[in-house]
C-alpha positions, 0 to 999 in steps of 0.5 A: 499499500502507500507509504507508511504514516506514523502516529506517535502518542505520548499518553494512550492510557485511559483511566480504568479500574481492572475489570474495564481496563480488561474491557477497554484492551479486549475493543481495542483488539477487536478494532484492531482486527476489523480495522487493519484493512478497510474501505473507507469513504472521507472528504480529507479536507474542506471543500476536497472531492469524496473519494473511496480509500483504502487504509491498513492500520497497524495498532500494534505499538497501541496494543502493546501500551495498553497490555503492558498497562494491564499486565501492571494492574490496570490502567489505573495503577500504570498511570499511578506508576508513570507519576512516580517514576517518568521511566513507566512509559504510557506512549504508544500510536497506530502506523496507517497506509493509505491507497485510493484508486491502486495509487498511495496517497500522499501528502495532506490528503493522506494525513486529512484522511488519517484525522478523519479516520482517527474521528471516527474510531474515538467516536466508535470506542467511546460509544461501545466502552466510554472513556477507551479512547486517549490521544495525548500529546500525539504528533504525526511523522511522515511525508508532510507531516512538519504542516499538519497538527495530531488532535486532542482527546481525553478520557476524562469526561467520557470515563465519568460517563462509563462510571455513570452508567455502572452506577445508574443505568446497569441493565443497559447493554452495550453494542458491539464495535462492528455495529456502531462503526457500521452504523457511523459509515451509514451515517456519512459522518466522514463524508463532510467538514461540516455536519449538516444531519442532526446527528452528525452535528451531535456525533461531531459535537461528541468530539470536541467534548472529547477535547476538554482536559479536566474541563468541566467548565460553562462552555462544556454545559452548551456544548452537551446541552446542545446534543440533548436538544438537536437529539430530542428536537427541541433546540428551539424551545428554552424548555427544560420540561419538554426536553425531560419529557422526552428523554423520559418517552426514549430512556424511561424515567431518568434517575433523580441522582443523574437527573441534570437538566434544571442545572444544565439549563441554569448554566446557559442562561446564567451566561446569556444574562452575564452573571455566569462565572468565568474559570482560568483553564486549567494550567498544564502544571496542575495536578488532577488533585489541584483541578478537581479541587477547582472544579467544586462548582463547575458543573463536572456532575451536570457534564458527566451525566447529561453526556452519558444520557447523549450516550444513551440516546444515541445507543438508542438510535443505533440499535434501531438503525435510525439516525433520529428521532421523530416526536408527534404531539396530539391534543384531544379534548375532553 
């Protein structure tokens, strides 16, 4: 196939306890096997023609890092060991080769396809097991790599979603990777850089939520509330009651401990009126403990619970092979 494109990542180890570490490793083995040689239709960059590519993905370096972390007891233990000893590695990565019409794809087109492919892989793995994808300190290497920058994805928010699912929604089954990947393909998410379909607006916003590093700010609240309103077709109404009713129609009664609707709307309204405080972005020198201490009052639980609701709604769509909900309201007289 085409020339090798390397993606090196300083930190690929997501937050996970022993059981979750085993499940995430199994997921990545499944993803690596399915996508080792696959077809991928994508728009490499805005304005570029839609092309069908053949992509060979080698995730051996990433799998080796995850296996080493699991051997340490869990991903969390490996992260703790790294904190105490920087020689303990959290690094891994991918390599890709890309062809189109039987010819190697190189340069900016190749890197554009890699970036779109990684985004779709991030969404697919997070929809199966939230918080299973982490790409921190990423670097591209290969022809033209000096012209592009690797994306960022942290596991912190979606790791919280995984814990929220276990605590508040334990009876919900997770979908398989192949089913999720095929659903994303059918949604044609990779076909454009500007989402027009509502479901793709939600999915691209999920990538933005994952970029937030230890960041549960009001900005993130806006992102997740936007997702909920788009999915439940009430984005033209500032009506938390309508949103809650439609959530209950699709998911059943939302557990009281996971009901974040009032707080989401309160934060948004405070932003519009200018009464919302603004926090400094987390500093790179902050430890996780420092950041969490500063986040008291920064809506971390609201973001996690809302992101959990978004994930559950997307899974409901996937289970039905659908891309949107349709709500019909009726009026009766006595």
